N, C-alpha and C positions, 0 to 999 in steps of 0.2 A: 504493500500500500504506500501511497505517496503521503506520508504523514505531514511533512512540511506544507505541502499544497493544501492539505485538509485544514490545517491550523489557519493558514492565510485565508482560506475560504470562510472559515467561521468568523475570523476577525472582520472581514469585509461585510458579512451578513450582520454582525453585531453593530458595526458602524452605521450601516444603512438603517437598522432598526432604531438606534438611538437618535440619529438625525431626523428620522421620520417623526418620532415622538416629540422632539423639540419643535419641529415645524408646526405640528398640530397644536401644541400648547401656546405657541405665539399667536395663532389665529384666535 
């Protein structure tokens, strides 16, 4: 398995999730 790639994918997903929540709260 590509463990490093998996970790990076999780970080990207988490960042998108956090940014999405911030944008919703600002509205």
